[in-house]
N, C-alpha and C positions, 0 to 999 in steps of 0.2 A: 438314512434314518430307519428305513424299512429293515435293513439287515441288522442294525443295532438293536432295535426294539423287538424284533421277532426271532432273535438268535436262540436256538434250542427251545422254541416255544412248544413243540410237540412233547417235550419231556416234563412240562408243567401240568400234571394231572389235575391238581386242584383248580387251576385257572381254566382248564378245558371243561371241567364240570360246571363252572360258573357260566361259561359260554353256552353250554347245552341248555341251561335254564333260560338264558336270554333268547336263544333261537326259538325255544318253545313259546315264549311270550310273544315273539314276533308272529309266529304262525297262528297262535290263538287270537291275537288282537285283530288280524286281518281275515281269518277264516279260510285262507288259501291252503291248498294241500301241502305245499313244500315251503321250507324256510332254510336258508344257508348263511353261515358266517365263514368268511375266508380271507386270506391275505393274498395280495396281488404282487408277485415278484416280477423280475424283468421278463422272464419267459414262461412262468407257470402261475397258475392260480391254485392255491392250496386250501381245500375245505377243512375248517377246524371243527365245526359243529353243524349238524344238519338234522332236518325233520323231513321225512318223506323221500329223501334221496340218499345214496350212500356217500361216505367220505371218499376223497380222492384228490389226486394232483392232476390238473388238466392243463393243456396248452393254453397260454394266455390269449392267443389270437382267436381261439374258438369260443371263449367264454363271453357271456353277455356282460359280466361285471367289468370287463376291460373298458366298456364305454363309460363307466362311472368316474374315470380319472378326470374327465373334463367337467364334471358336475360341480357347481359351486357348493360351499359348506352349507350345512343345515337344509339341504334340498333333497327331494326324493325323485328319482328317475322312474317314470311309469310307462309301461306298454300294456294297455288293457287287452289288445288283440294283435299279436305279432304278425298274423297273416295279413293284416291291413297296412303294415309298415314295410315298405320296399326294402329297408335295410336289413330286416330280419326274416322275411318270408321264406328265404331259401337257407336259413341257418340250419345246421345239423340238429340243433336242439328242437327246432320246429318240425323239420321234415322227418327226422328219425326218432327224436326224443318225445314228440307229441306235446310239447309245451305251447301254450297259447297266450298266457298272460304273465307279465313280469313287472316287479317293482323293487327298487333297491336304493339304499342310502350309502354314500361313501364313508369309510373310516379315515377321517382326516386328522392329521397331527400338525400343530403349528410349531415352527422352530423359533429360536431366539431372535431371528430377524423379522419375524412376522409372516414369513411364507408358510404355506401349508403343503403337506405331503400326504398323498393317498396311500394308506397302508393296506387297504382291502375294502370289503363291503359286507353289509348285511342285507339280504334280499329275500323276497317271497316269490313263489311261482305257482302256476296252476295249469293243468292240461286243458282247461276250458276258458272260454272268454269270460272276463271279469269286468265289473264296473270299476271305474277309477276309485282309488283309496280316498276315503273322506279326509277332511283336514285333521281330525283327531288321530286317524290311523297313520297319516304321514308324520304327524308330530311324534307319535309313539315310536315309529321306526327311526326317525332322526335322533331322538333321545337315546334310544337303545344304541345307536352308532356312537354317540358321544360317550356313553357309559362304557362301552367296550374299549374305546380308545383310552379312557381313564384307567381302566383295569390293566391295559397293556403297559402303560407308563409306570404304574405302581409295581407291576410284576417285574419290570426291568430294574427299577430302583432296588427292590428287594433282592433280586438276583445279584446285582452288582455289590450290594452290601454284604451278602454272603461271601462273595468272592473276595471282598476286601478283608473280611475277618479271616478267611483262609490265608490270604497273603500275609496278614499280620502274624499269624501263627508260624508260617514258614519263615518269615523274617526273624522272629524270635529265635528259632532254631539256628538260622544262619548267623545271627549275631553271636550266639554261643559257640558255634563251630569255628567262627572266624578267629577266636582267641588263640586257637592252636594251629590254624591254617597257615601255610607258607606260600600259597598261591591263590589266584582267583577262581580256581576250578570249582570249588563248592558253590559259588554264586552262579557260575555259568550253568552248572547242572540244575540249580534251583530254577533259573529262568527257562531252561528247556522243559522243566516239569510243568510250569505254569503256561507256557506257550509251546505246546508239543509240535505244532506244525511250522513254527517260525525258525528263522536262521538267526542264531545268537552269536555275536562276535564282539571283540574288543579291538577297536581300530585306533591307530595313532592319527592324529590330526595332520593331514597332508594338504596344504594349500587350501584349507578351509572347506574340504569336501569329504563326503562319505562314499565308499565304494560298495556297490551292490552286484550280486551275481546275476548275470543275464541281461544287464543293461548298463548304461554309462553311469558315471559318478553323479552325485547330487550335491549341490552346494548347501552348506550349513545354513546359509541365509534363506533357503527355501523352506526350512523347517519353521513351524509356528508352534510355540510352546513345546518344543522338542518333538513334535509330531509332523510327519510328512505323508502326503497322499498323492499318488500319480493321477490326478483328476482328469487330465486330458486323455490318458490312455483308457481309463474306466469309462468316461463319457463316450469316447469313440466306439468302444466295444458294445456298449448298450445301444448306441444309435445304429450300428451297422451289423452287429453280430449277435444280437440278443437271442437268436434262435439256436445258438451253439452253447455247448457247455463252457463254464468259466475256465479260462486257461490257468495253469498252475506252474508255469515255467518262468514267471517274471515277478519281481517284487513290486507290489502295488502300494504298500503302506509300510511305515517304519517309525520307530521311536529311537532317537539318538540323544544320549545324556552325557555331558562331559564328566570326566573323572581322572584321577591320577593312578598310574600303574607303573610297572617296572620299565615300560617303554617311554615313560614321560607323560605329557598331556595327551589323553586319549578320549575316545568316545565309546560308551557301551551302547551297542546297536541291536535292536530287535526288529528284524525285517520279516514281513509276512507276504506270502504269495497268494493268500486266500482272499478272494474278492469280498467275501461276506464277513471277514474278521475286522471289526472296527475297534480302534483304540480310543479310550476316553481318558479323563483326568485321573481315574484310579490307576489305570495302566501306567500313565506318566509318573504318578507318585511312586508306584511300586518299582519301576525301573530306576527312578531317581534314587530311591532308598538303596537299591542294590548297588548303584554306582557309588553312593556314599560309603557303603560297606567296603567296597573294593578300595576306595581312596583311603579309608581308615586302616585297612589291612596294610596297604603300602606305606602309609605314614607311620604305622606302628613298626613295620619292618625297618623303615628308615630310622625311626627313633631308636629302635633296638641297636641298629648298627652304629648310630651316633653315640648312644650311651656306652656301647662297648668301646668305641674309639676314645670317648671322653674318659672312661674309667682307665683305659690303657694309658692315656696321656697323663691323667692325674697320678696313676701309680708310678709311671716313669718320672714325672715331675717331682713327686714326693721323694722317690728313691734318689734321683740325681741331686736334689738339694739337701736332703737329710744326711745322706752318706758323707759328703765332705764336711758338713757342719759337725757331724759326729766325730770325724777325725780331728777337727780343730778343737772342739770343746773337750774331747777325751784327752788329747795331748796336753791341753792347758791344765786340766784338772790333775793329771799325773805329774806335770811339771811343778804345779803348786805343792803337791804332796812331797816331792823331792826337795824343793826349797825349804819347806817347813822341817822336813826330817833332818836336813843337814845342820840346822841350828847354828847358822853362821855366827850370829851375834854371841852366843854362849861360848863357842869354840874360840873365836878371835879374842874375846875379852880376857881369856886366860893368858894370852901371850902378847897382847898389844896394849897400848895406852888407851885411856878413856876417849881421847879425841878421835883416834882411829876407829874405835868401837862405834862411836856415834855416827861416823861417816859411813861405815859399812851397814849399820842399822838403817841409815837413811836410804842407802842403795837397795837394801832388801825390801824396805817399805815401798820404794818406787816400783820395784819389780812386782810386788803384790798388787799395786794399783794397776799396772799395765795388764796383768793377768786377769784381774777382776773386770777391767774394761772389756777385754776380749770376751769373757764369759757372758757379760751382760749383753753385748752386741749380738752374740750368737743366740742367746735366749730370745732376744727381741725378734731376730730373723725367723727363728722357728715359730714363734707366736704368730707372726704375720703369715707364714706359710700355712700353719694350721687353720687360721681364720679364713684365708682365701680358699683353701681346699674345702672347708666346711660350707662356705657360702656356695661354692659350685655344686656341692652334693645336696644342697637343700631341695633342688627340684627332684632329685632322685628319691629323697625321703618323702616328698609331698605326694608322689604318685604311687608309692608302695602302701600296703596295708599296715595299719597300726598293730603293734604287738601288745594287746591289752592283757595284763595279768594283775593279780591282786598283790598288793604290797602294804606295808605299814608306813606311816610317816617317819618312823625311825629309820627304815631302809632308805627312804628318800634322803634323810639327813646324812646317812653313812655314804651314799653315793656322792653327795655334794662335797663332803669333807675330803673324801679320797681324791676328788678332782682338784680341790683347792690346794691340797698338799702337793700334788704333782706340779702345779703351776708355780707355787711360791717357794718350794723347798730349795734351800741353798741360795736364794736371791735376797741379798741384804737390802734391796730397795723396798721390799714389802715388810713393813713393821706393824701393820694393823693387826690387832687380835680379833678373831672371828668368833662370835657367839651364836648359838642356835637355841631358840626358845620354841615352846609349843603351847597352844592354848588347851590342848587335850593331851593326856598321857600318850606318848608316841607308840606305845605297844598295845594300845586299845583302839586306835583309830586306823581303819584300813581304807584303801582306795583302789579302784580298778582303773589302771591307766597304762600307758606305755612309759615305763620308768626311765628308759634311756632318753626318750624324747623330752620328758618332763625335766630331767636333769640338764639336758642341753639348752632348754629354755631358760633356766634359772642361773646356770653357771656363769654366762657372760655378764649378767648384771652384778653378781657377787664379785667377780674378778674386777669389774669396772670400779666397784666401790673400794676394793682393796687397793687398787692402783692409785686412787685419788685420795687415799688417807695415809698421810705420812706417819701419824701416830694416833693413838686412840683405839676405837673399836668399830667393827662392822657387825651389826646385829641382824641376824636372819630369823624372823618370826614366822613360823609355820602354823597357820590357823585353819582348822578344818571345821566346816559347818555342814553336818549331815542333813539338817533340815532343808537347807537350800541347795544342797549338793554342790557347794562351792569350796574350792581350796584356794586360800589367799596366802601369799607369801610376801611379807614386807621385808625389804632390805634397806636398812638405815646405816649411814656412816657418819663419821665426824670429820670428813675430809674438807677439801677446799671449796666444795659447792659448785653450782653451775649458775652463771648469770641468766637472768630472766629471758633475755633476747635469744638465748641458745637452747631453751627448753624443748623446742620442737626439732631443731636442727640436729640434735645429738642422735636421733633415731634414724637419720638418713645415712646412706652408704658413704663410707670414708670420711665421715665428719667427726671432728674432735673439738672439745672446748679449747684446749691448748694445742697449738700447732707443734709444740715441742714434746707432746705426749708420746709415749711408746705405743706400739701397736699400729694397726691399719685403720682403726675407726670402724670396725665391723661388728664389734661385740653386741651392741644394743640392737643393731639391725638383725643380726642372727637370732637374738633372743625373741624379738617380736614375731619373726617369721616362724620360728619353731613353735612358739606359744600358740599361734593361730591354728596350727595343725591339731592342737588339742583343745580347741574351743576356748582359747585363753587370750589374754591381752597383757601387755606391759605398759605401765604408765608412770610418769614422774609425778608423784603427789606433791612434793615441795622440795625446794632447794634454796639455800641462802649462802652467799659468799662467805667462806671461811667458817661456816657452821654446819656443813654437811648436806647430804641429800637423802631423800626418802623415795624409793621406788616401790611399786606394788605390782605384783603379778597375780592375776585372777584367772582361775580355771573353772569352767562350768561342767556339769554332768560328769563328775569324776568317780561316780559309784561309791561315795563315801558312806561308811558304816561305823558306828561306835558300839563297842562291846563293854559291858560292865565288868567282864573278866579279861585278864591279859590274853592277848593272842599269841603269846610266847610261853614256853615252859618256864623260862626264867624272866622275871620282871626286868625291865630296862634299868630302873632305879629301885633298888631294894629299900624298903622301910625297915629301920632297925631301932630297937629301943636302947641300944648301947651308945648312941650318939644323941646329942641335944637336937631338938626339933626347932630350935631358934638360931638365929645368926645375928652377929653384930659386925657392922662394917666400920672399920677404922677410917675416919676422915683423913684424906690425904691430898686430894686434888678435886677440881670441879667434876661433877658427875659425868659429863659427856666423855671425859678422858679417863675416868676411873674404871679399871677392869674389875675391881672389887664390887663396884655398884652394879655392873652388868652381870657379874656372876651371881650376886644376890638375887637379881631378877630371875635368873634361871632356877635358883633354889626355891623361890616363891612359887614357880610353876608346879612344884612337887609337894606342896603343902607346908614348907618351912615358912616360919614367920619371923619378922624383924624384931629385934630386941633393942632396948635403949641402953643396955649395959652388957658387960661381958659375962655376967654370972649365968652359969648353965646355958652357954651359947657357943656355937662355933664362931670363931673370929675370922673375919675375911680381911686380908691386908693386901695392899698394893706393894709390889716389890719396888725397892729403891735401888737405882743403879749405883749410887754412892754407898760404899761398904759401911762407912761409919754411920751414915744416916740410917741405913737398913738395920744395923745392930742397935742403934738407939731406939728405933721403933719397936723392935722385938723386946728390948729390955723393959719397956713400959707395959708389956702385956703380962697377964697372969701366967705362971708357969704350969698351972694345972688345966689350962684350956687348950684345945686343939686349934691351931692356926692354919688356915688355908691361905698360902701366899701366892698371889697371881703374878706370873712372870710374863711380861710383854715382849721381851727381847727375842730376836732370832736365835735359833739354836747355835751354840758355839761361842756366844759372847757373854755368858753369865757365869760367875763364880758364886756359889751359894755359901752362906754361913751355916755350917753344919753342927755348931755347938749346941743348938737348942734341939731337944729331942721331941718336941711336940709340934714341929712345923712340917707341913706337907706343901712342897712347891708344885704348883700346877701350871702347866704350859698349854697354850692353845694349839689348834683350834678348840674352843670350849664348847663341846657338844655333849650329848647324853652320855657317851662313853667316858669322857673326862669327868663329868659330874659323878657318875657311878663309881669310878675308880677312886676319886678323891674322897668320897664318903666312906668307901671301904677302908682306905688308909686311916681316915679319921677314927673309924670304929676300932681298928687294931690298936691305935695309940690309946684310945679310951679304955680298952680292955687292959692294956698293960699298966696304965696309970692306976686302975682300980684293982690290979692284981686279980683279975678274973680269968678263969680257964676258958680257952676258946671253945666254941661250939663244935658240932660235928663238921667234918670237912665240907659237906655239901651245903652247909649254911654259912660258910666263911665269907663268901662273896657271890654276888649275882651280877654278872656283866653281860651285856648284849653280845650275842654270838654273831659277829659280822662275818659274812660269807668270805671264806678264803683268807681270813685274818689270823695272824698269830698274836703275840703280845703287842699291846699298844703302848707299852711303857718302855721308853728308851732313855739312855743316859745322855746327858748333855756333855759336850766335849770338855767344858770347864767345870766339872762337878765339884772339885775340891781345890782350895788354895793350899799351896805348900808353904804356909807361913807359920807353921807351928801349931795351927789349930788341929785338935785331935779329930780325925776323920772317922769317928766311931759313933757319932750321935745323930745320924740322919737316917731317915727311912730308906731302905734299899728296895728297889723295885726290879723284879724280873731278871735276876742275873742268870747267865748261862751256866752250864755245868762247870767249865773251866773258871769262869768268873766267880762262881760260888766257892770253888776251891780256893781261889785267891782271896776271896773275902773271908773265908773261914780261917786261913792262915793269918791274915791281918788281924782278925779278931783275937786269935790266940796270942798274938803278940802283946795284947793288952791284958792277958791273963784271965780276967773275970768275965769278959764279955762273950756271949754266945750269939751268933747271928741268927736272925729270923730268915730262914731260906724259903723263898717263894719261887715256884715255877708254874707254868701253865700246862695242864695235861691235855689230852686230845680233845676234851670237851671245853678247854679254855677256862676251867675253873681254877682259881688260885688254891694251891694246896699247901698246908702248913706242915713243915717237916720238923718242927721243934716246938716245945712248949713255951708259953709266954709266962715269964716270971718277972719279978721285980728286978730291975736293973738289966734285964736282957733286952738289948736293942739291936736292931740290924746294923751291920757294920760294913760300909763299903771299903774297898782296898785303899791303902795309903798310896798316894802318888809320889814318885821320886822325881820331882821336878817336871820339866817339860817333856822329858823323854817318854814318860808314861801318859802324856796328855791324850794322845789318840787311842792308845791301847785300852783305856778304861772307858771308852765312849759308851759302851752298851750297859753300863751300870749307872743308872740315872736316879737322881733324887726328884725328878720331875714326873708329872703325869701329863700325858699328851693324848689327844683324841685322834680318832681315825685309824684306818687300817694301815699297816706298813707294807702291804703287798704292793707290787709294782702296778703296772698298767691296769686300771679299772677292775680291781678285785679279781685278779687272775684265777685265784683258787676257785671261786664260785663260777666264773664263766667257763673255765676249761673243764671243770669237774673231774680233775685227775685223781688217780688213786695214789695215796702216799706210799713212797718207797722208803724203807728204813735205812737212812744213812746217818743215824745219830752217832755212830762210833767213828765217823770220818771227820777229821779236823781239816785236812787240806786235800780236797778231791783232785784227781787227775783230770785235766780238761782237754776236750777236743774243740779247737777253734776253727770255725768254717766261715770263710768270707772271700769273695772274689776280688775285693778291693784291698790292695796292698797296704794302704794307709790304715784302714780300719783294722786289718789283721795285725798290723804292727801295734796299734793302740791296745788291742786285746792281749797281745804278747807282753807289752809293758805292764798291763794290769796284773797278769798272772805272775810276772817276775816280782812286782812290788808286793804281792800277797803271798809269795812263796809257794805258788801252785805249779806243779809240773804240767806240761801241756804238749800236745802234738797239733799239727796244723793241716788244713786242707783248703783248696782254693775253689772247689765246686762240689756239688752234691755227690757225684759218682766217686770222686776221690775221698770224700768224707766217709762214705759207706765202706770203701775198701780199707781205709786207715783204721776205722773203728773195728772192722772184722779182724784184721791182722793183729791189732793191739790186744783185743779181747782174747783171741786165740793164744797169743803169746803169754798173756797173764794166767791162763789156765794151766800152762805147762811149766812156767817159771815163777816161783814164789816171789822173786825180787821185783817182778814187773807188776806195777799197780794197775788194775783195770780202769778204763775210762768211766768215771762216775758223773761227769758234768759235760754237757755239750752246749756250746754257744753257737747257734746255727743262724746264718744269714738266710733270707728267704729267696730273693731274686738272684739267681746265679745261672751261668751257662751250663749246658749239658744236662744238669739235673738240679731242680730247685730245692730249697730247704724243706718244703713240705713233703715232697717225694722221698728225699733222703731220710727224713725223720720216720716216714712210714716204713722204709726198708730197714732202718735200724731197729725199730720196734719188732718187725717181723723176725729179724735175726735173734733178738733177745728172747723172743717166744720160742723159736725153733731150737735154739741152743741152751735154753733154760738159764740164760745169764741174768744176773741181777739188773733190774730195770734202772737205767741211768736217768739223770735229771736233764731235761732238754729245755733250754731257754731259746726262744725264737727272738733274735735281735735283728731288726729289719727297719728299713725306711718306709715300709708299707703300713698304712693305718686304716685299712678298709674292714668293715664287718665281715666281708666274705673271706678275707685273708685270715682273720682271727678265728673264724669258724673252721676253716680248713686246717689251721694249725692245731686246733683242739682235736679235730677228727684224726689227724695224723699221730697225735700222742704227745705233743709238747705240753709241758707243765705251765710255762709262763710265756707271755708275749710282751716284748719290750720294743718300743718304737724309738728309733734313733732320732736325735742324740740321747743316749742314756748316760746318766752320771755314774761315776764309779761307786758312790755311796749307795745308789739304787742296786747296783750289782752286789755290793756287800750285803745289803739287806736281803736280797733274794737268796744268796748263798747261805746266809744265816738261817733263813727260813727252812731250808731243806737239809742243811748240814749244821746241826745245832752246836757242834763243837768248833765250828769255824770261827777264827778270829781275824779280823781285818787288820793285820799287822802291816803297817806301811814300812817300806824299806828305809832304813836310816843310813 
């Protein structure tokens, strides 16, 4: 205790000043000539403050104060005349120093066990004989002694608190440095700074003992609260060798704290050879914290290695599963195209009887069922793979920083629509029509959030609603409340509902309401986990059997702001005086299943009001699958009103009646873009009907500019029936250059009709290339039976929502620079894949589309083939340069990213025209996407990729490309 409380006491100037005042009080209260305050060490007496004698360090055996050790507390030891006391008459202080009288009180400190320890003394002395101290003088001396002890205790506490604050500052720096540290060396240096004379080590736990230099090992069981002291050795030295200097060749005290290190379970050890260095709870806390940092560093290192291994496994797992599925689904899709192209029924019917034709048709139908079954099973397998990979990556997402940026609610809608289209495209099981509504104009409400995480929180709930709704609608209502900073998204469907007993179970892992449902039962689990990362929650508000379900997602603190002015240069939905501001819904079926009813609700969000009659109103009609019923419904409507006909069926199954010139067929998903496009078409028809000249081009239409999107308006496969109906009285949407030429020729066949040709310029504003006059209507090309069924696909009478880009708005994510390939109809392709099956699928695709191609099986070969081919094209005019590269990512020798980087470098060095690179891979990690972007690829497609998606991608970059299937 002496060493602990008197450590570096001579450096405390303020404390020593206080002692000087107290020693003066002692001298003045007794009237004796000398007064001394000092500490009593094992072999020395150290004077801290004096009056009448100098400061000094004296041998303990020669001092009078050494006799105070045996004095009881609160007592005063007095010698009025030392010459009369045989114990002191020959003392050097008496014989040589001339002292005659002495009185002193011990500085005693009581420990936690009740024992007292003498720290030193306060005493007075005189060279002459003195009368004994009075009771008052003795009390004063004793109280001064207690006061001094109290000051020493407070001094020690203040000193240790200062040291603790210093330790905290050092630990803060250590925590910061440990983020980048790869070993425990910074912590070891820190400990050496705090304990400069100690031995710092990190020892593995061997047989439950710690090794020390200069002595044997010490059992861990001998440590008390991580602190050990060689009590026997210290006591023996004090008893037998206190006249000697303290030894420094042997460890006498230590702290040992367990931790985890690269060597396994270890102990962080601070060993001291200094007799007077005492460890307390602050030291134990500090070393414990350092040990925790070392453990955290090691755990972080392990976690990093595990995450790398996990990511490598997931990448391999994803690649090894997606690659064969891509081969299967791609082959099936190409086979289906070939079977359709052969038109077996039409060919055989010309040479065989009706009975044989029916049999062959039945066989062809069975083949279609088999192929459709394979495609569905493949889609379900990929869905399960995606869900399991996403679930495994949730932990990675949770520990990474959120990417907060500002977006509008319209951008959120666009993200959701793009993902919905990717999941449902080409799958005939999904017949539900999806509607998006907003409580505030989506171009005026902004939020600051991680858009990708928000999308991933909502998408599983929407997909779940679509999968449970065989017919009817899924309504997604996005409500922003800037006052409460809450974003609420309601998802309602008209599906089969959820039994009450399953309302909680559906949020658990791998749980499904119906055991025969598709998927792995992970969607709602993923949604709730991702939502929690954005301070959100997912709940089931209500659900009734056969009446649908209502889910609600609520997100707090989303930085919501509302602006009185649009946050975009072009409004999402333009208000026009050329169209009625009222709407009339033609009654057809119950509201829950009526698309017209849900579409009317969307119109109401933008200020349109309901009307009781058709006069001066937009007419909203549900499409009828029965042709005669549909024609009957149309015939009952006024011919001078614009009709918006809502089409619920999957693309490719609908043939429209094109005889009525005032009908706009609208296909889902029904979002803001659909609504805006439909209203624009309605405005064009209204202008035509009133024989009004169109406005300036910039005012013709205002559509939202979705990042990376080209036209959103595509043609249905069955756009026209070849039953004698004149195919010249339907609105034509977004024909390509060659299609416009075909449309123009078809129109000229009718003599008086001139087509309204619309295309989208770089700013995606519709441009009018002809005047609007009476009788001038857009004219789609006439189909020559089934042979032209696929070739006219891109000329659609329907309006559809969402971007047609491939994976996740590639244009916006990759930020590529457009390369002008508008004059190229059939680009020459370089196919790169190390998998023979996938390479064969791509070869069959190119053959079916009439594309020339060359192949490579790894990245190095791809670069070599590309360079040789491009060099040949520069010297020989007959050789067409490579304009399209379909590049795999994971390949031996050189991966797709490095190959793409080298191709871009060649193009830059040789001044070659920049080719279009599609990364087609089984990898779907954000890191791979970013790497592909940095390397220079324009699009990123995850296997399995449909041939239609490839067609769309090529059309996006090669506007004259036509997806002509081989017949």
